[in-house]
PAKOL-629607 format. One record per residue (C-alpha): residue in three letters; x, y, z. Coordinates in Angstrom, 2 decimals. Example, Ala and Ser with C-alpha at 12.3 -4.5 7.8 and 13.67 -1.06 7.14 Angstrom:
2
{pt "Ala", {12.30, -4.50, 7.80}}
{pt "Ser", {13.67, -1.06, 7.14}}
END
This chain:
301
{pt "Met", {87.73, 99.30, 124.82}}
{pt "Lys", {86.90, 102.06, 122.05}}
{pt "Val", {90.10, 102.67, 121.43}}
{pt "Leu", {91.01, 99.24, 121.00}}
{pt "Lys", {87.80, 98.73, 118.88}}
{pt "Lys", {88.82, 101.79, 116.53}}
{pt "Met", {92.40, 100.20, 116.21}}
{pt "Ile", {91.08, 97.11, 115.33}}
{pt "Lys", {88.71, 98.66, 112.68}}
{pt "Arg", {91.87, 100.91, 111.19}}
{pt "Ile", {94.10, 97.46, 110.84}}
{pt "Phe", {91.40, 95.91, 108.73}}
{pt "Ala", {90.42, 99.16, 106.82}}
{pt "Lys", {93.73, 100.11, 106.08}}
{pt "Leu", {93.91, 96.47, 103.71}}
{pt "Gly", {90.50, 97.24, 102.20}}
{pt "Tyr", {88.85, 94.39, 103.81}}
{pt "Glu", {85.11, 94.59, 104.91}}
{pt "Ile", {84.81, 94.60, 108.98}}
{pt "Ile", {82.12, 92.17, 109.76}}
{pt "Lys", {80.45, 91.54, 113.12}}
{pt "Ile", {81.53, 88.01, 114.45}}
{pt "Pro", {81.16, 86.03, 117.79}}
{pt "Pro", {82.80, 87.30, 121.05}}
{pt "Pro", {86.07, 85.87, 121.59}}
{pt "Ile", {86.95, 82.57, 123.46}}
{pt "Lys", {86.04, 83.11, 126.70}}
{pt "Ile", {88.52, 81.53, 129.95}}
{pt "Asn", {86.97, 79.73, 132.11}}
{pt "Glu", {87.02, 81.87, 135.22}}
{pt "Ser", {87.48, 78.60, 138.15}}
{pt "His", {91.45, 78.83, 137.86}}
{pt "Lys", {93.84, 81.35, 136.77}}
{pt "Pro", {94.65, 80.88, 133.25}}
{pt "Asp", {97.31, 78.33, 132.93}}
{pt "Val", {98.54, 77.43, 129.51}}
{pt "Asn", {98.15, 73.81, 129.77}}
{pt "Lys", {94.54, 74.03, 131.69}}
{pt "Leu", {92.56, 76.38, 129.71}}
{pt "Thr", {89.21, 75.44, 129.20}}
{pt "Leu", {88.01, 76.94, 125.63}}
{pt "Glu", {84.30, 77.12, 124.51}}
{pt "Pro", {83.74, 75.49, 121.24}}
{pt "Thr", {84.84, 77.89, 117.77}}
{pt "Pro", {82.02, 78.57, 115.57}}
{pt "Phe", {83.49, 76.78, 111.91}}
{pt "His", {83.81, 80.00, 110.28}}
{pt "Leu", {86.47, 80.96, 112.44}}
{pt "Tyr", {88.74, 78.18, 111.40}}
{pt "Met", {89.42, 80.60, 108.80}}
{pt "Met", {92.50, 82.81, 109.05}}
{pt "Ser", {91.39, 86.17, 107.29}}
{pt "Asn", {94.95, 87.31, 106.99}}
{pt "Ile", {98.54, 85.73, 106.15}}
{pt "Asn", {101.13, 88.59, 106.35}}
{pt "Leu", {104.36, 88.03, 104.58}}
{pt "Leu", {107.78, 89.59, 106.34}}
{pt "Val", {109.21, 90.73, 102.44}}
{pt "Thr", {111.09, 93.03, 104.44}}
{pt "Glu", {112.79, 92.99, 108.09}}
{pt "His", {114.23, 96.58, 108.16}}
{pt "Cys", {112.15, 99.94, 108.03}}
{pt "Ser", {113.08, 103.21, 107.06}}
{pt "Leu", {111.97, 104.68, 110.30}}
{pt "Asn", {113.14, 103.56, 113.50}}
{pt "Cys", {109.53, 103.79, 115.67}}
{pt "Met", {109.36, 102.81, 119.31}}
{pt "Tyr", {107.05, 100.01, 119.99}}
{pt "Cys", {106.96, 98.50, 116.47}}
{pt "Ser", {105.58, 95.39, 116.66}}
{pt "Thr", {107.79, 93.87, 114.59}}
{pt "Gly", {111.07, 95.43, 116.04}}
{pt "Ala", {112.37, 96.68, 112.85}}
{pt "Pro", {114.47, 98.83, 114.32}}
{pt "Phe", {116.81, 96.00, 115.60}}
{pt "Ala", {116.53, 93.75, 112.76}}
{pt "Asn", {118.91, 93.07, 110.19}}
{pt "Lys", {118.89, 94.47, 106.97}}
{pt "Lys", {117.16, 92.26, 104.53}}
{pt "Ser", {114.77, 91.74, 101.96}}
{pt "His", {112.98, 88.32, 100.59}}
{pt "Ser", {112.02, 87.16, 97.51}}
{pt "Val", {108.54, 86.11, 96.59}}
{pt "Glu", {109.88, 82.85, 95.65}}
{pt "Ser", {111.12, 82.18, 99.62}}
{pt "Phe", {107.37, 82.12, 100.86}}
{pt "Phe", {105.54, 79.82, 98.09}}
{pt "Lys", {106.70, 76.81, 99.46}}
{pt "Trp", {104.83, 77.49, 103.07}}
{pt "Leu", {101.69, 79.17, 101.54}}
{pt "Asp", {101.70, 76.35, 99.39}}
{pt "Ile", {101.41, 73.90, 102.60}}
{pt "Leu", {98.75, 75.96, 103.73}}
{pt "Glu", {96.60, 75.48, 100.62}}
{pt "Asp", {97.38, 71.74, 100.22}}
{pt "Lys", {95.99, 71.10, 103.92}}
{pt "Asp", {93.17, 72.97, 102.98}}
{pt "Ile", {93.90, 75.90, 105.71}}
{pt "Gln", {91.81, 78.56, 104.60}}
{pt "Phe", {92.61, 82.54, 104.34}}
{pt "Lys", {91.33, 84.83, 102.74}}
{pt "Ser", {93.82, 87.23, 101.93}}
{pt "Ile", {98.03, 88.20, 101.57}}
{pt "Ala", {99.60, 91.09, 103.40}}
{pt "Ile", {103.03, 92.25, 101.89}}
{pt "Thr", {104.66, 94.15, 105.23}}
{pt "Gly", {107.43, 94.46, 107.00}}
{pt "Gly", {109.33, 96.21, 108.05}}
{pt "Glu", {108.93, 98.76, 105.02}}
{pt "Pro", {108.13, 96.80, 101.85}}
{pt "Phe", {109.06, 99.44, 99.45}}
{pt "Leu", {112.67, 98.82, 100.54}}
{pt "Asn", {112.20, 95.45, 99.03}}
{pt "Ser", {113.69, 95.59, 95.34}}
{pt "Glu", {110.81, 93.34, 94.15}}
{pt "Ile", {108.27, 95.29, 95.16}}
{pt "Leu", {109.58, 98.40, 93.35}}
{pt "Asp", {110.04, 96.58, 90.02}}
{pt "Gly", {106.41, 95.24, 90.22}}
{pt "Ser", {107.49, 91.51, 90.31}}
{pt "Phe", {106.66, 90.41, 93.80}}
{pt "Ile", {102.85, 91.59, 93.37}}
{pt "Glu", {103.05, 89.96, 90.02}}
{pt "Lys", {104.06, 86.53, 90.82}}
{pt "Leu", {102.06, 86.34, 93.97}}
{pt "Lys", {99.24, 87.55, 92.39}}
{pt "Asn", {99.68, 85.06, 89.59}}
{pt "Arg", {99.77, 82.26, 91.79}}
{pt "Tyr", {97.48, 82.84, 94.31}}
{pt "Pro", {94.23, 84.24, 92.16}}
{pt "Ser", {92.02, 83.94, 94.91}}
{pt "Lys", {93.29, 85.79, 97.35}}
{pt "Arg", {93.13, 89.59, 97.82}}
{pt "Ile", {96.46, 91.11, 98.11}}
{pt "Gly", {97.06, 94.34, 100.38}}
{pt "Leu", {100.22, 96.29, 101.20}}
{pt "Thr", {101.11, 98.90, 103.83}}
{pt "Thr", {103.88, 101.41, 103.38}}
{pt "Asn", {104.73, 104.28, 105.51}}
{pt "Phe", {104.89, 106.67, 102.05}}
{pt "Phe", {108.50, 107.32, 102.72}}
{pt "Trp", {109.33, 107.08, 99.07}}
{pt "Ala", {106.64, 109.49, 97.62}}
{pt "Ser", {106.97, 112.00, 95.14}}
{pt "Glu", {105.05, 112.84, 91.77}}
{pt "Glu", {107.40, 111.52, 89.44}}
{pt "Arg", {107.72, 107.65, 92.13}}
{pt "Ile", {103.77, 107.86, 92.25}}
{pt "Ile", {103.46, 107.89, 88.64}}
{pt "Lys", {105.87, 105.33, 88.22}}
{pt "Tyr", {105.21, 102.65, 91.16}}
{pt "Ala", {101.38, 103.46, 90.12}}
{pt "Pro", {100.60, 100.47, 87.38}}
{pt "Ile", {102.19, 98.35, 90.25}}
{pt "Ile", {100.11, 99.23, 93.45}}
{pt "Asn", {96.81, 99.04, 90.71}}
{pt "Lys", {97.57, 95.54, 90.58}}
{pt "Leu", {96.89, 95.42, 94.60}}
{pt "Asn", {93.25, 95.01, 96.29}}
{pt "Gly", {94.04, 97.10, 99.09}}
{pt "Leu", {96.72, 99.25, 100.06}}
{pt "Gly", {97.59, 100.70, 103.63}}
{pt "Ile", {99.19, 104.01, 104.69}}
{pt "Ser", {100.51, 105.28, 107.83}}
{pt "Ile", {101.07, 109.04, 108.66}}
{pt "Tyr", {103.48, 109.77, 110.70}}
{pt "Lys", {104.90, 113.37, 111.05}}
{pt "Thr", {108.39, 113.31, 110.13}}
{pt "Ile", {107.64, 112.05, 106.61}}
{pt "Val", {104.80, 114.52, 106.10}}
{pt "Glu", {107.48, 116.81, 107.21}}
{pt "Lys", {110.07, 115.61, 104.36}}
{pt "Leu", {108.03, 115.36, 101.86}}
{pt "Gly", {106.68, 119.04, 102.46}}
{pt "Gly", {103.91, 119.25, 105.02}}
{pt "Tyr", {100.01, 118.37, 105.13}}
{pt "Glu", {99.35, 119.64, 102.23}}
{pt "Glu", {101.58, 118.11, 99.72}}
{pt "Tyr", {101.56, 115.05, 101.55}}
{pt "Asn", {97.43, 115.52, 100.68}}
{pt "Arg", {98.14, 116.22, 96.84}}
{pt "Leu", {100.31, 113.20, 96.86}}
{pt "Ile", {97.98, 110.60, 97.74}}
{pt "Leu", {95.09, 112.08, 96.00}}
{pt "Leu", {97.50, 111.25, 92.92}}
{pt "Leu", {97.95, 108.06, 94.46}}
{pt "Lys", {94.26, 107.44, 94.50}}
{pt "Lys", {93.60, 108.67, 90.81}}
{pt "Leu", {96.24, 106.74, 89.22}}
{pt "Cys", {95.53, 103.37, 91.17}}
{pt "Pro", {91.60, 103.56, 90.61}}
{pt "Asp", {91.28, 99.56, 91.18}}
{pt "Thr", {93.06, 99.88, 94.30}}
{pt "Ser", {91.61, 100.88, 97.70}}
{pt "Ile", {93.85, 102.72, 99.41}}
{pt "Asn", {93.31, 104.06, 103.10}}
{pt "Val", {94.96, 106.32, 104.99}}
{pt "His", {95.79, 106.58, 108.72}}
{pt "Asp", {97.34, 108.62, 111.43}}
{pt "Gln", {100.00, 106.94, 113.52}}
{pt "Ser", {100.19, 109.69, 116.04}}
{pt "Met", {99.84, 106.60, 118.87}}
{pt "Phe", {101.55, 103.29, 119.10}}
{pt "Ser", {100.01, 100.48, 121.64}}
{pt "Val", {103.27, 100.36, 124.37}}
{pt "Trp", {104.56, 97.20, 125.10}}
{pt "Glu", {107.29, 95.00, 126.41}}
{pt "Phe", {108.14, 91.39, 127.79}}
{pt "His", {108.73, 90.66, 131.50}}
{pt "Gln", {110.39, 87.79, 133.01}}
{pt "Asp", {107.84, 86.29, 135.49}}
{pt "Arg", {104.18, 85.25, 134.41}}
{pt "Gln", {101.48, 87.20, 134.85}}
{pt "Asp", {97.56, 86.81, 133.72}}
{pt "Val", {96.32, 87.52, 130.85}}
{pt "Glu", {92.85, 88.98, 131.37}}
{pt "Lys", {91.42, 90.57, 128.42}}
{pt "Pro", {91.78, 89.70, 124.45}}
{pt "Cys", {94.58, 91.38, 122.26}}
{pt "Tyr", {94.14, 92.33, 118.70}}
{pt "Thr", {97.18, 91.50, 117.74}}
{pt "Ser", {97.12, 87.53, 118.68}}
{pt "Asp", {95.51, 86.51, 115.18}}
{pt "Cys", {98.45, 88.54, 113.66}}
{pt "Phe", {99.96, 85.67, 111.68}}
{pt "Ile", {103.25, 86.54, 109.75}}
{pt "Leu", {104.95, 84.31, 107.80}}
{pt "Thr", {108.99, 84.34, 107.46}}
{pt "Pro", {111.06, 82.77, 104.44}}
{pt "Asn", {112.23, 80.20, 106.90}}
{pt "Gly", {108.68, 78.54, 107.24}}
{pt "Lys", {108.12, 79.84, 110.45}}
{pt "Leu", {104.24, 81.32, 111.23}}
{pt "Ser", {104.17, 83.43, 113.91}}
{pt "His", {101.15, 83.54, 116.08}}
{pt "Cys", {101.14, 87.52, 116.84}}
{pt "Ser", {103.56, 90.43, 115.41}}
{pt "Leu", {105.39, 90.70, 118.75}}
{pt "Ala", {106.67, 87.07, 118.43}}
{pt "Ile", {108.53, 88.79, 115.48}}
{pt "Gly", {109.67, 91.69, 117.61}}
{pt "Ala", {110.55, 89.94, 120.54}}
{pt "Asn", {112.74, 87.51, 118.22}}
{pt "Asn", {114.71, 90.71, 116.82}}
{pt "Ile", {115.46, 92.39, 120.16}}
{pt "Thr", {118.41, 90.82, 122.13}}
{pt "Lys", {116.99, 91.25, 125.83}}
{pt "Tyr", {113.94, 89.35, 124.48}}
{pt "Lys", {115.82, 86.51, 123.21}}
{pt "Ser", {115.62, 84.37, 126.39}}
{pt "Ile", {111.94, 84.90, 126.34}}
{pt "Ile", {111.01, 83.76, 122.72}}
{pt "Asn", {113.24, 80.88, 123.00}}
{pt "Asn", {111.44, 79.30, 125.58}}
{pt "Thr", {108.26, 79.98, 123.75}}
{pt "Lys", {106.70, 76.50, 122.53}}
{pt "Glu", {103.19, 78.38, 120.79}}
{pt "Ala", {104.65, 81.85, 119.30}}
{pt "Phe", {105.94, 80.17, 116.05}}
{pt "Phe", {104.11, 76.85, 114.02}}
{pt "Asp", {106.87, 75.77, 111.89}}
{pt "Leu", {105.43, 75.16, 108.80}}
{pt "Ser", {107.97, 72.00, 107.82}}
{pt "Glu", {106.41, 70.02, 110.34}}
{pt "Leu", {102.75, 70.62, 109.64}}
{pt "Lys", {101.19, 66.99, 109.03}}
{pt "Glu", {97.61, 67.20, 110.39}}
{pt "Lys", {95.14, 70.15, 109.69}}
{pt "Glu", {93.15, 69.72, 113.31}}
{pt "Ile", {96.79, 69.82, 115.20}}
{pt "Phe", {97.48, 73.67, 113.25}}
{pt "Leu", {93.92, 74.47, 113.67}}
{pt "Ser", {94.23, 74.05, 117.55}}
{pt "Trp", {97.29, 76.15, 117.46}}
{pt "Gln", {95.48, 78.85, 115.32}}
{pt "Gln", {92.59, 79.25, 117.83}}
{pt "Lys", {94.73, 79.39, 120.71}}
{pt "Tyr", {94.37, 82.35, 122.75}}
{pt "Pro", {96.41, 83.21, 125.44}}
{pt "Ile", {99.25, 81.04, 124.09}}
{pt "Asp", {102.14, 80.66, 126.38}}
{pt "Leu", {104.16, 83.82, 125.22}}
{pt "Cys", {101.29, 85.96, 126.21}}
{pt "Phe", {101.72, 85.63, 130.01}}
{pt "Tyr", {105.06, 87.39, 129.38}}
{pt "Cys", {103.85, 90.25, 127.62}}
{pt "Thr", {101.94, 93.81, 127.97}}
{pt "Phe", {100.40, 94.00, 124.79}}
{pt "Trp", {96.81, 93.20, 125.61}}
{pt "Lys", {96.72, 95.57, 128.21}}
{pt "Gly", {96.25, 98.32, 125.26}}
{pt "Asn", {98.16, 101.27, 126.52}}
{pt "Asn", {99.28, 103.81, 124.27}}
{pt "Glu", {101.83, 106.24, 124.52}}
{pt "Pro", {102.20, 109.46, 121.65}}
{pt "Trp", {104.23, 107.88, 118.59}}
{pt "Tyr", {108.25, 108.99, 118.63}}
{pt "Leu", {111.45, 107.68, 116.84}}
{pt "Leu", {114.26, 105.72, 118.89}}
{pt "Glu", {117.36, 107.65, 119.08}}
{pt "Ser", {120.19, 106.64, 116.80}}
END
């Protein structure tokens, strides 16, 4: 449990957000086995109706092929998406008064998106949603002194930047001493951005199974809401991952709760009911909630 709590704190800290204590997770009535149609949920405090974060899947692929990548980036198509492709769906959430505090730019690797590199993505996003905190995550593969100087004015417009440390990228950049020097340079040139660096030497192990199994404890990715450019909002990052991996297609195709189609959003209460729900139907076929970890490694090409 301590490892799980540290992982949760690291996810929030890498985007520069304050960690606050909230009431315990929703409890499942233990008088019967968890059944997606027979869950009894305790009343949820009003402040938990607000999603803390909406993640934008701006790039589907990545510069690394990490085993257990939660969005299945090694298996995804090499696609990047424009900032305008998300506006319609974010506007729908705002029009329905569905609250969220921040927007995270994620992938894949966001720095493979040309609109991130030229600064237009962040600029347009901030102009359209000025009340939202804007964060971005990266594996820092692009780093060099020249590029940091070039991109610093763009990064400094973010509220938060999360950098994941991967051994292969550290080696590519010249070792830990040079890696740290580049991080310090970036922090110096971006004083308005909270830059958090976290070790990614361990990955959470996950897979999907065909047989339905009980969910016995909370899962820290269960409220990782990822928005795709077609208006589908995932309830967790693993739904994106499963959608990219051929052997899991039948499982993800049979789920009714892993995604919410924002084009069909009519009533706020229906969306909030989906948003709060845990476990969703996909959880009963997933192992991520078990919280098992393994040392990070790359998939073979």
